[in-house]
All heavy atoms as a GROMACS GRO file, in nm:
protein
  538
    1MET      N    1   0.084  -0.116   0.000
    1MET     CA    2   0.000   0.000   0.000
    1MET      C    3   0.089   0.123   0.000
    1MET      O    4   0.189   0.128   0.072
    1MET     CB    5  -0.089  -0.002   0.124
    1MET     CG    6  -0.181   0.116   0.130
    1MET     SD    7  -0.294   0.106   0.269
    1MET     CE    8  -0.373  -0.048   0.233
    2ALA      N    9   0.054   0.219  -0.080
    2ALA     CA   10   0.127   0.346  -0.087
    2ALA      C   11   0.027   0.460  -0.071
    2ALA      O   12  -0.081   0.456  -0.128
    2ALA     CB   13   0.200   0.358  -0.220
    3VAL      N   14   0.067   0.560   0.006
    3VAL     CA   15  -0.020   0.675   0.030
    3VAL      C   16   0.052   0.799  -0.023
    3VAL      O   17   0.165   0.826   0.014
    3VAL     CB   18  -0.050   0.692   0.180
    3VAL    CG1   19  -0.136   0.815   0.204
    3VAL    CG2   20  -0.116   0.567   0.236
    4GLU      N   21  -0.015   0.871  -0.110
    4GLU     CA   22   0.043   0.992  -0.168
    4GLU      C   23  -0.067   1.093  -0.194
    4GLU      O   24  -0.160   1.065  -0.270
    4GLU     CB   25   0.115   0.958  -0.299
    4GLU     CG   26   0.168   1.078  -0.375
    4GLU     CD   27   0.261   1.164  -0.290
    4GLU    OE1   28   0.363   1.114  -0.241
    4GLU    OE2   29   0.229   1.283  -0.272
    5PRO      N   30  -0.060   1.212  -0.132
    5PRO     CA   31  -0.164   1.312  -0.151
    5PRO      C   32  -0.151   1.390  -0.283
    5PRO      O   33  -0.251   1.443  -0.332
    5PRO     CB   34  -0.146   1.405  -0.032
    5PRO     CG   35  -0.003   1.391   0.005
    5PRO     CD   36   0.034   1.249  -0.028
    6ALA      N   37  -0.033   1.398  -0.339
    6ALA     CA   38  -0.013   1.475  -0.461
    6ALA      C   39  -0.046   1.389  -0.584
    6ALA      O   40   0.017   1.286  -0.607
    6ALA     CB   41   0.131   1.525  -0.469
    7GLU      N   42  -0.146   1.433  -0.659
    7GLU     CA   43  -0.193   1.354  -0.773
    7GLU      C   44  -0.082   1.320  -0.872
    7GLU      O   45  -0.072   1.206  -0.919
    7GLU     CB   46  -0.307   1.426  -0.844
    7GLU     CG   47  -0.365   1.347  -0.958
    7GLU     CD   48  -0.482   1.417  -1.027
    7GLU    OE1   49  -0.517   1.529  -0.987
    7GLU    OE2   50  -0.533   1.358  -1.121
    8LYS      N   51   0.001   1.417  -0.906
    8LYS     CA   52   0.107   1.392  -1.005
    8LYS      C   53   0.208   1.290  -0.953
    8LYS      O   54   0.254   1.204  -1.028
    8LYS     CB   55   0.177   1.522  -1.043
    8LYS     CG   56   0.090   1.612  -1.129
    8LYS     CD   57   0.162   1.736  -1.173
    8LYS     CE   58   0.070   1.822  -1.258
    8LYS     NZ   59   0.136   1.942  -1.309
    9LEU      N   60   0.244   1.299  -0.825
    9LEU     CA   61   0.339   1.202  -0.768
    9LEU      C   62   0.274   1.064  -0.756
    9LEU      O   63   0.340   0.962  -0.779
    9LEU     CB   64   0.390   1.249  -0.632
    9LEU     CG   65   0.482   1.370  -0.635
    9LEU    CD1   66   0.518   1.413  -0.494
    9LEU    CD2   67   0.608   1.340  -0.716
   10ARG      N   68   0.145   1.061  -0.722
   10ARG     CA   69   0.074   0.934  -0.714
   10ARG      C   70   0.067   0.867  -0.851
   10ARG      O   71   0.092   0.747  -0.865
   10ARG     CB   72  -0.066   0.957  -0.656
   10ARG     CG   73  -0.134   0.832  -0.607
   10ARG     CD   74  -0.263   0.859  -0.533
   10ARG     NE   75  -0.356   0.946  -0.604
   10ARG     CZ   76  -0.378   1.075  -0.577
   10ARG    NH1   77  -0.316   1.133  -0.477
   10ARG    NH2   78  -0.463   1.146  -0.649
   11THR      N   79   0.038   0.945  -0.953
   11THR     CA   80   0.032   0.892  -1.089
   11THR      C   81   0.169   0.840  -1.132
   11THR      O   82   0.179   0.733  -1.193
   11THR     CB   83  -0.017   1.001  -1.187
   11THR    OG1   84  -0.148   1.042  -1.146
   11THR    CG2   85  -0.023   0.950  -1.329
   12LEU      N   86   0.274   0.914  -1.100
   12LEU     CA   87   0.410   0.870  -1.132
   12LEU      C   88   0.441   0.738  -1.060
   12LEU      O   89   0.495   0.645  -1.120
   12LEU     CB   90   0.511   0.978  -1.093
   12LEU     CG   91   0.657   0.949  -1.122
   12LEU    CD1   92   0.681   0.934  -1.271
   12LEU    CD2   93   0.744   1.060  -1.065
   13GLY      N   94   0.408   0.731  -0.932
   13GLY     CA   95   0.430   0.609  -0.855
   13GLY      C   96   0.353   0.492  -0.914
   13GLY      O   97   0.405   0.380  -0.926
   14GLN      N   98   0.229   0.516  -0.953
   14GLN     CA   99   0.148   0.410  -1.013
   14GLN      C  100   0.211   0.360  -1.143
   14GLN      O  101   0.211   0.240  -1.170
   14GLN     CB  102   0.006   0.461  -1.039
   14GLN     CG  103  -0.074   0.479  -0.912
   14GLN     CD  104  -0.205   0.552  -0.935
   14GLN    OE1  105  -0.215   0.641  -1.021
   14GLN    NE2  106  -0.306   0.519  -0.856
   15SER      N  107   0.266   0.452  -1.221
   15SER     CA  108   0.327   0.411  -1.348
   15SER      C  109   0.452   0.324  -1.326
   15SER      O  110   0.484   0.239  -1.408
   15SER     CB  111   0.361   0.533  -1.434
   15SER     OG  112   0.471   0.604  -1.379
   16HIS      N  113   0.520   0.346  -1.214
   16HIS     CA  114   0.641   0.268  -1.184
   16HIS      C  115   0.609   0.136  -1.113
   16HIS      O  116   0.698   0.052  -1.099
   16HIS     CB  117   0.739   0.350  -1.100
   16HIS     CG  118   0.810   0.455  -1.178
   16HIS    ND1  119   0.914   0.427  -1.264
   16HIS    CD2  120   0.788   0.588  -1.186
   16HIS    CE1  121   0.956   0.540  -1.320
   16HIS    NE2  122   0.881   0.639  -1.274
   17THR      N  123   0.487   0.120  -1.066
   17THR     CA  124   0.452  -0.003  -0.993
   17THR      C  125   0.334  -0.076  -1.056
   17THR      O  126   0.275  -0.165  -0.993
   17THR     CB  127   0.418   0.030  -0.845
   17THR    OG1  128   0.307   0.122  -0.841
   17THR    CG2  129   0.537   0.090  -0.771
   18HIS      N  130   0.302  -0.042  -1.180
   18HIS     CA  131   0.184  -0.100  -1.245
   18HIS      C  132   0.190  -0.252  -1.254
   18HIS      O  133   0.088  -0.319  -1.258
   18HIS     CB  134   0.162  -0.040  -1.384
   18HIS     CG  135   0.270  -0.072  -1.481
   18HIS    ND1  136   0.269  -0.187  -1.556
   18HIS    CD2  137   0.384  -0.006  -1.512
   18HIS    CE1  138   0.380  -0.188  -1.632
   18HIS    NE2  139   0.449  -0.080  -1.606
   19ASP      N  140   0.310  -0.310  -1.253
   19ASP     CA  141   0.324  -0.455  -1.264
   19ASP      C  142   0.341  -0.522  -1.127
   19ASP      O  143   0.373  -0.639  -1.117
   19ASP     CB  144   0.443  -0.490  -1.354
   19ASP     CG  145   0.574  -0.431  -1.303
   19ASP    OD1  146   0.572  -0.337  -1.221
   19ASP    OD2  147   0.681  -0.479  -1.346
   20ARG      N  148   0.318  -0.446  -1.022
   20ARG     CA  149   0.330  -0.497  -0.884
   20ARG      C  150   0.197  -0.483  -0.812
   20ARG      O  151   0.109  -0.406  -0.852
   20ARG     CB  152   0.438  -0.418  -0.809
   20ARG     CG  153   0.571  -0.421  -0.880
   20ARG     CD  154   0.680  -0.464  -0.784
   20ARG     NE  155   0.800  -0.505  -0.855
   20ARG     CZ  156   0.901  -0.426  -0.882
   20ARG    NH1  157   0.899  -0.300  -0.845
   20ARG    NH2  158   1.007  -0.473  -0.944
   21ASP      N  159   0.184  -0.554  -0.704
   21ASP     CA  160   0.060  -0.552  -0.626
   21ASP      C  161   0.065  -0.437  -0.525
   21ASP      O  162   0.085  -0.458  -0.406
   21ASP     CB  163   0.041  -0.685  -0.555
   21ASP     CG  164  -0.092  -0.696  -0.484
   21ASP    OD1  165  -0.184  -0.619  -0.518
   21ASP    OD2  166  -0.104  -0.780  -0.394
   22VAL      N  167   0.051  -0.313  -0.575
   22VAL     CA  168   0.055  -0.194  -0.491
   22VAL      C  169  -0.078  -0.120  -0.505
   22VAL      O  170  -0.120  -0.089  -0.616
   22VAL     CB  171   0.171  -0.099  -0.530
   22VAL    CG1  172   0.170   0.025  -0.443
   22VAL    CG2  173   0.305  -0.171  -0.521
   23SER      N  174  -0.141  -0.094  -0.392
   23SER     CA  175  -0.263  -0.013  -0.390
   23SER      C  176  -0.224   0.129  -0.354
   23SER      O  177  -0.163   0.152  -0.249
   23SER     CB  178  -0.361  -0.066  -0.286
   23SER     OG  179  -0.399  -0.197  -0.314
   24TRP      N  180  -0.256   0.225  -0.439
   24TRP     CA  181  -0.223   0.366  -0.415
   24TRP      C  182  -0.345   0.437  -0.359
   24TRP      O  183  -0.455   0.425  -0.412
   24TRP     CB  184  -0.177   0.432  -0.545
   24TRP     CG  185  -0.038   0.390  -0.581
   24TRP    CD1  186  -0.003   0.277  -0.649
   24TRP    CD2  187   0.081   0.457  -0.549
   24TRP    NE1  188   0.134   0.271  -0.660
   24TRP    CE2  189   0.188   0.382  -0.599
   24TRP    CE3  190   0.111   0.576  -0.482
   24TRP    CZ2  191   0.321   0.420  -0.586
   24TRP    CZ3  192   0.243   0.614  -0.468
   24TRP    CH2  193   0.346   0.537  -0.520
   25ILE      N  194  -0.324   0.513  -0.251
   25ILE     CA  195  -0.433   0.582  -0.183
   25ILE      C  196  -0.402   0.732  -0.175
   25ILE      O  197  -0.290   0.771  -0.144
   25ILE     CB  198  -0.452   0.525  -0.041
   25ILE    CG1  199  -0.491   0.378  -0.051
   25ILE    CG2  200  -0.557   0.604   0.036
   25ILE    CD1  201  -0.503   0.310   0.082
   26ASP      N  202  -0.504   0.811  -0.202
   26ASP     CA  203  -0.495   0.957  -0.188
   26ASP      C  204  -0.534   0.991  -0.045
   26ASP      O  205  -0.651   0.982  -0.008
   26ASP     CB  206  -0.589   1.023  -0.288
   26ASP     CG  207  -0.590   1.174  -0.278
   26ASP    OD1  208  -0.512   1.231  -0.199
   26ASP    OD2  209  -0.671   1.236  -0.350
   27ASP      N  210  -0.435   1.026   0.038
   27ASP     CA  211  -0.461   1.056   0.178
   27ASP      C  212  -0.349   1.146   0.229
   27ASP      O  213  -0.246   1.161   0.164
   27ASP     CB  214  -0.466   0.927   0.259
   27ASP     CG  215  -0.554   0.939   0.382
   27ASP    OD1  216  -0.600   1.050   0.414
   27ASP    OD2  217  -0.577   0.836   0.448
   28THR      N  218  -0.371   1.210   0.345
   28THR     CA  219  -0.272   1.303   0.398
   28THR      C  220  -0.252   1.287   0.548
   28THR      O  221  -0.344   1.247   0.621
   28THR     CB  222  -0.314   1.450   0.373
   28THR    OG1  223  -0.440   1.472   0.436
   28THR    CG2  224  -0.325   1.482   0.226
   29LEU      N  225  -0.132   1.319   0.592
   29LEU     CA  226  -0.101   1.328   0.734
   29LEU      C  227  -0.154   1.462   0.784
   29LEU      O  228  -0.164   1.555   0.706
   29LEU     CB  229   0.051   1.323   0.755
   29LEU     CG  230   0.118   1.189   0.731
   29LEU    CD1  231   0.269   1.207   0.730
   29LEU    CD2  232   0.077   1.090   0.838
   30PRO      N  233  -0.186   1.477   0.908
   30PRO     CA  234  -0.162   1.380   1.014
   30PRO      C  235  -0.276   1.281   1.034
   30PRO      O  236  -0.258   1.180   1.100
   30PRO     CB  237  -0.145   1.467   1.138
   30PRO     CG  238  -0.231   1.585   1.113
   30PRO     CD  239  -0.224   1.607   0.964
   31ALA      N  240  -0.393   1.304   0.979
   31ALA     CA  241  -0.509   1.220   1.011
   31ALA      C  242  -0.510   1.083   0.941
   31ALA      O  243  -0.546   0.984   1.001
   31ALA     CB  244  -0.638   1.294   0.979
   32LEU      N  245  -0.470   1.079   0.816
   32LEU     CA  246  -0.478   0.956   0.736
   32LEU      C  247  -0.617   0.893   0.747
   32LEU      O  248  -0.634   0.775   0.776
   32LEU     CB  249  -0.369   0.856   0.777
   32LEU     CG  250  -0.227   0.895   0.739
   32LEU    CD1  251  -0.128   0.796   0.799
   32LEU    CD2  252  -0.208   0.906   0.589
   33ASN      N  253  -0.718   0.973   0.721
   33ASN     CA  254  -0.857   0.928   0.735
   33ASN      C  255  -0.891   0.809   0.646
   33ASN      O  256  -0.957   0.715   0.690
   33ASN     CB  257  -0.953   1.043   0.707
   33ASN     CG  258  -0.948   1.149   0.814
   33ASN    OD1  259  -0.937   1.118   0.932
   33ASN    ND2  260  -0.954   1.274   0.774
   34CYS      N  261  -0.847   0.812   0.521
   34CYS     CA  262  -0.878   0.702   0.428
   34CYS      C  263  -0.810   0.573   0.473
   34CYS      O  264  -0.871   0.466   0.472
   34CYS     CB  265  -0.834   0.736   0.286
   34CYS     SG  266  -0.925   0.875   0.215
   35VAL      N  267  -0.686   0.582   0.513
   35VAL     CA  268  -0.612   0.464   0.559
   35VAL      C  269  -0.676   0.410   0.687
   35VAL      O  270  -0.692   0.289   0.702
   35VAL     CB  271  -0.462   0.495   0.581
   35VAL    CG1  272  -0.390   0.378   0.643
   35VAL    CG2  273  -0.396   0.534   0.450
   36SER      N  274  -0.715   0.497   0.776
   36SER     CA  275  -0.777   0.455   0.902
   36SER      C  276  -0.905   0.377   0.878
   36SER      O  277  -0.937   0.285   0.952
   36SER     CB  278  -0.806   0.576   0.990
   36SER     OG  279  -0.687   0.640   1.027
   37GLN      N  280  -0.979   0.414   0.776
   37GLN     CA  281  -1.105   0.346   0.746
   37GLN      C  282  -1.084   0.204   0.696
   37GLN      O  283  -1.177   0.124   0.694
   37GLN     CB  284  -1.186   0.426   0.644
   37GLN     CG  285  -1.240   0.555   0.700
   37GLN     CD  286  -1.314   0.636   0.596
   37GLN    OE1  287  -1.342   0.591   0.485
   37GLN    NE2  288  -1.349   0.758   0.631
   38LEU      N  289  -0.963   0.170   0.655
   38LEU     CA  290  -0.934   0.036   0.604
   38LEU      C  291  -0.926  -0.067   0.716
   38LEU      O  292  -0.930  -0.187   0.691
   38LEU     CB  293  -0.803   0.036   0.525
   38LEU     CG  294  -0.800   0.124   0.402
   38LEU    CD1  295  -0.661   0.125   0.340
   38LEU    CD2  296  -0.904   0.076   0.300
   39SER      N  297  -0.909  -0.022   0.839
   39SER     CA  298  -0.901  -0.112   0.955
   39SER      C  299  -0.792  -0.217   0.938
   39SER      O  300  -0.814  -0.334   0.969
   39SER     CB  301  -1.036  -0.178   0.982
   39SER     OG  302  -1.134  -0.081   1.012
   40GLN      N  303  -0.679  -0.178   0.886
   40GLN     CA  304  -0.565  -0.268   0.871
   40GLN      C  305  -0.456  -0.232   0.969
   40GLN      O  306  -0.445  -0.117   1.011
   40GLN     CB  307  -0.508  -0.262   0.729
   40GLN     CG  308  -0.595  -0.321   0.625
   40GLN     CD  309  -0.523  -0.332   0.491
   40GLN    OE1  310  -0.418  -0.274   0.470
   40GLN    NE2  311  -0.581  -0.407   0.401
   41ARG      N  312  -0.376  -0.330   1.004
   41ARG     CA  313  -0.259  -0.308   1.088
   41ARG      C  314  -0.137  -0.332   0.999
   41ARG      O  315  -0.139  -0.418   0.912
   41ARG     CB  316  -0.259  -0.401   1.207
   41ARG     CG  317  -0.378  -0.371   1.300
   41ARG     CD  318  -0.375  -0.451   1.426
   41ARG     NE  319  -0.264  -0.418   1.513
   41ARG     CZ  320  -0.264  -0.321   1.604
   41ARG    NH1  321  -0.370  -0.245   1.616
   41ARG    NH2  322  -0.161  -0.300   1.682
   42PHE      N  323  -0.032  -0.255   1.023
   42PHE     CA  324   0.088  -0.265   0.941
   42PHE      C  325   0.208  -0.302   1.029
   42PHE      O  326   0.222  -0.252   1.139
   42PHE     CB  327   0.116  -0.131   0.871
   42PHE     CG  328   0.003  -0.088   0.782
   42PHE    CD1  329  -0.098  -0.006   0.832
   42PHE    CD2  330  -0.004  -0.129   0.651
   42PHE    CE1  331  -0.203   0.032   0.751
   42PHE    CE2  332  -0.108  -0.090   0.570
   42PHE     CZ  333  -0.209  -0.010   0.619
   43GLN      N  334   0.292  -0.388   0.977
   43GLN     CA  335   0.413  -0.426   1.049
   43GLN      C  336   0.527  -0.329   1.022
   43GLN      O  337   0.619  -0.317   1.100
   43GLN     CB  338   0.455  -0.568   1.010
   43GLN     CG  339   0.355  -0.671   1.057
   43GLN     CD  340   0.396  -0.810   1.019
   43GLN    OE1  341   0.479  -0.830   0.931
   43GLN    NE2  342   0.339  -0.909   1.086
   44LEU      N  343   0.521  -0.261   0.910
   44LEU     CA  344   0.625  -0.165   0.873
   44LEU      C  345   0.560  -0.046   0.805
   44LEU      O  346   0.476  -0.061   0.716
   44LEU     CB  347   0.726  -0.229   0.776
   44LEU     CG  348   0.831  -0.135   0.718
   44LEU    CD1  349   0.927  -0.089   0.826
   44LEU    CD2  350   0.905  -0.200   0.605
   45ILE      N  351   0.600   0.074   0.849
   45ILE     CA  352   0.554   0.197   0.786
   45ILE      C  353   0.678   0.278   0.750
   45ILE      O  354   0.757   0.311   0.838
   45ILE     CB  355   0.462   0.277   0.879
   45ILE    CG1  356   0.338   0.194   0.913
   45ILE    CG2  357   0.424   0.410   0.815
   45ILE    CD1  358   0.249   0.257   1.017
   46LEU      N  359   0.694   0.306   0.624
   46LEU     CA  360   0.807   0.385   0.576
   46LEU      C  361   0.757   0.524   0.540
   46LEU      O  362   0.665   0.539   0.460
   46LEU     CB  363   0.870   0.319   0.452
   46LEU     CG  364   0.981   0.395   0.383
   46LEU    CD1  365   1.101   0.411   0.477
   46LEU    CD2  366   1.021   0.324   0.256
   47VAL      N  367   0.816   0.623   0.603
   47VAL     CA  368   0.777   0.762   0.577
   47VAL      C  369   0.897   0.830   0.513
   47VAL      O  370   1.005   0.836   0.571
   47VAL     CB  371   0.739   0.834   0.708
   47VAL    CG1  372   0.696   0.976   0.680
   47VAL    CG2  373   0.629   0.758   0.780
   48SER      N  374   0.878   0.882   0.394
   48SER     CA  375   0.988   0.942   0.320
   48SER      C  376   0.955   1.086   0.282
   48SER      O  377   0.849   1.112   0.223
   48SER     CB  378   1.015   0.859   0.194
   48SER     OG  379   1.118   0.916   0.119
   49ALA      N  380   1.044   1.176   0.316
   49ALA     CA  381   1.036   1.317   0.274
   49ALA      C  382   0.911   1.388   0.322
   49ALA      O  383   0.857   1.474   0.252
   49ALA     CB  384   1.050   1.328   0.122
   50VAL      N  385   0.862   1.352   0.440
   50VAL     CA  386   0.744   1.421   0.493
   50VAL      C  387   0.753   1.438   0.645
   50VAL      O  388   0.706   1.536   0.699
   50VAL     CB  389   0.613   1.349   0.454
   50VAL    CG1  390   0.602   1.215   0.521
   50VAL    CG2  391   0.492   1.434   0.486
   51TRP      N  392   0.811   1.342   0.713
   51TRP     CA  393   0.812   1.339   0.859
   51TRP      C  394   0.866   1.468   0.919
   51TRP      O  395   0.811   1.519   1.015
   51TRP     CB  396   0.893   1.218   0.906
   51TRP     CG  397   0.872   1.186   1.049
   51TRP    CD1  398   0.962   1.202   1.151
   51TRP    CD2  399   0.756   1.131   1.110
   51TRP    NE1  400   0.909   1.160   1.269
   51TRP    CE2  401   0.781   1.116   1.247
   51TRP    CE3  402   0.631   1.094   1.061
   51TRP    CZ2  403   0.688   1.066   1.336
   51TRP    CZ3  404   0.538   1.042   1.150
   51TRP    CH2  405   0.568   1.030   1.285
   52MET      N  406   0.973   1.520   0.862
   52MET     CA  407   1.037   1.638   0.918
   52MET      C  408   0.952   1.764   0.904
   52MET      O  409   0.979   1.864   0.968
   52MET     CB  410   1.175   1.660   0.856
   52MET     CG  411   1.169   1.698   0.709
   52MET     SD  412   1.118   1.558   0.610
   52MET     CE  413   1.242   1.556   0.488
   53HIS      N  414   0.846   1.758   0.825
   53HIS     CA  415   0.758   1.873   0.807
   53HIS      C  416   0.644   1.876   0.908
   53HIS      O  417   0.569   1.974   0.914
   53HIS     CB  418   0.701   1.875   0.665
   53HIS     CG  419   0.806   1.889   0.560
   53HIS    ND1  420   0.879   2.004   0.542
   53HIS    CD2  421   0.853   1.799   0.470
   53HIS    CE1  422   0.965   1.985   0.443
   53HIS    NE2  423   0.951   1.862   0.398
   54LEU      N  424   0.629   1.768   0.985
   54LEU     CA  425   0.523   1.763   1.086
   54LEU      C  426   0.575   1.816   1.219
   54LEU      O  427   0.685   1.783   1.260
   54LEU     CB  428   0.476   1.618   1.108
   54LEU     CG  429   0.404   1.552   0.991
   54LEU    CD1  430   0.376   1.406   1.025
   54LEU    CD2  431   0.275   1.624   0.958
   55PRO      N  432   0.495   1.897   1.288
   55PRO     CA  433   0.535   1.943   1.421
   55PRO      C  434   0.544   1.822   1.517
   55PRO      O  435   0.476   1.722   1.495
   55PRO     CB  436   0.424   2.038   1.463
   55PRO     CG  437   0.332   2.052   1.349
   55PRO     CD  438   0.369   1.953   1.245
   56PRO      N  439   0.624   1.832   1.622
   56PRO     CA  440   0.642   1.719   1.715
   56PRO      C  441   0.513   1.660   1.770
   56PRO      O  442   0.500   1.539   1.782
   56PRO     CB  443   0.729   1.778   1.826
   56PRO     CG  444   0.804   1.888   1.759
   56PRO     CD  445   0.710   1.945   1.656
   57ASN      N  446   0.413   1.743   1.800
   57ASN     CA  447   0.288   1.689   1.852
   57ASN      C  448   0.215   1.602   1.749
   57ASN      O  449   0.152   1.503   1.783
   57ASN     CB  450   0.197   1.800   1.905
   57ASN     CG  451   0.150   1.894   1.795
   57ASN    OD1  452   0.228   1.931   1.705
   57ASN    ND2  453   0.026   1.936   1.802
   58GLU      N  454   0.225   1.636   1.622
   58GLU     CA  455   0.163   1.554   1.517
   58GLU      C  456   0.245   1.428   1.492
   58GLU      O  457   0.189   1.323   1.460
   58GLU     CB  458   0.143   1.634   1.390
   58GLU     CG  459   0.034   1.739   1.404
   58GLU     CD  460   0.008   1.817   1.278
   58GLU    OE1  461   0.075   1.792   1.175
   58GLU    OE2  462  -0.079   1.906   1.281
   59GLN      N  463   0.377   1.435   1.505
   59GLN     CA  464   0.459   1.314   1.493
   59GLN      C  465   0.419   1.215   1.601
   59GLN      O  466   0.402   1.096   1.574
   59GLN     CB  467   0.607   1.348   1.505
   59GLN     CG  468   0.662   1.423   1.387
   59GLN     CD  469   0.807   1.462   1.407
   59GLN    OE1  470   0.866   1.446   1.514
   59GLN    NE2  471   0.868   1.515   1.303
   60GLN      N  472   0.402   1.262   1.724
   60GLN     CA  473   0.362   1.174   1.834
   60GLN      C  474   0.226   1.111   1.807
   60GLN      O  475   0.205   0.994   1.831
   60GLN     CB  476   0.360   1.250   1.966
   60GLN     CG  477   0.325   1.164   2.084
   60GLN     CD  478   0.425   1.053   2.108
   60GLN    OE1  479   0.545   1.070   2.090
   60GLN    NE2  480   0.376   0.937   2.145
   61ARG      N  481   0.136   1.190   1.754
   61ARG     CA  482   0.002   1.139   1.721
   61ARG      C  483   0.010   1.024   1.622
   61ARG      O  484  -0.063   0.927   1.631
   61ARG     CB  485  -0.082   1.254   1.664
   61ARG     CG  486  -0.218   1.213   1.616
   61ARG     CD  487  -0.290   1.332   1.558
   61ARG     NE  488  -0.405   1.287   1.483
   61ARG     CZ  489  -0.478   1.364   1.408
   61ARG    NH1  490  -0.449   1.491   1.398
   61ARG    NH2  491  -0.579   1.317   1.342
   62GLU      N  492   0.100   1.036   1.526
   62GLU     CA  493   0.110   0.935   1.421
   62GLU      C  494   0.172   0.804   1.468
   62GLU      O  495   0.144   0.701   1.411
   62GLU     CB  496   0.189   0.989   1.301
   62GLU     CG  497   0.119   1.102   1.230
   62GLU     CD  498  -0.023   1.067   1.190
   62GLU    OE1  499  -0.047   0.959   1.133
   62GLU    OE2  500  -0.113   1.149   1.216
   63VAL      N  501   0.257   0.808   1.567
   63VAL     CA  502   0.322   0.684   1.611
   63VAL      C  503   0.251   0.619   1.729
   63VAL      O  504   0.290   0.513   1.774
   63VAL     CB  505   0.472   0.706   1.645
   63VAL    CG1  506   0.549   0.747   1.522
   63VAL    CG2  507   0.489   0.803   1.757
   64THR      N  508   0.146   0.680   1.777
   64THR     CA  509   0.068   0.622   1.886
   64THR      C  510  -0.029   0.522   1.826
   64THR      O  511  -0.112   0.558   1.744
   64THR     CB  512  -0.008   0.732   1.962
   64THR    OG1  513   0.084   0.829   2.007
   64THR    CG2  514  -0.085   0.674   2.078
   65PRO      N  515  -0.019   0.394   1.867
   65PRO     CA  516  -0.108   0.293   1.808
   65PRO      C  517  -0.252   0.313   1.848
   65PRO      O  518  -0.283   0.357   1.959
   65PRO     CB  519  -0.054   0.161   1.864
   65PRO     CG  520   0.034   0.196   1.977
   65PRO     CD  521   0.073   0.341   1.965
   66CYS      N  522  -0.341   0.284   1.755
   66CYS     CA  523  -0.484   0.286   1.784
   66CYS      C  524  -0.520   0.157   1.856
   66CYS      O  525  -0.468   0.052   1.825
   66CYS     CB  526  -0.564   0.295   1.654
   66CYS     SG  527  -0.535   0.446   1.563
   67ARG      N  528  -0.607   0.167   1.950
   67ARG     CA  529  -0.649   0.046   2.023
   67ARG      C  530  -0.798   0.030   2.015
   67ARG      O  531  -0.873   0.114   2.005
   67ARG     CB  532  -0.604   0.056   2.168
   67ARG     CG  533  -0.455   0.063   2.175
   67ARG     CD  534  -0.405   0.037   2.316
   67ARG     NE  535  -0.267   0.078   2.329
   67ARG     CZ  536  -0.163   0.002   2.300
   67ARG    NH1  537  -0.182  -0.117   2.253
   67ARG    NH2  538  -0.042   0.045   2.316
   0.00000   0.00000   0.00000
C-alpha cells in the first residue's frame, strides 16, 4: 500500500509499480482518514520526505497505536 496526496506524484508512482501488487491511496497526514477506514494493521511503515515537516505533537500522534 502506498499513500500519496499529490496527484502527479501518485500517478508517477502508479506508473512505476503497475506490474506490482501496490494499492495507491490519496490521503494526507496527520489524520490519514482514508487509511484509518481500512481497519488494517501494518508491520512496517516507511515515511519518506514528509516526517520532518510535521510538528512534534503531530509526529507523536502518528506513532501512537490505535487500540
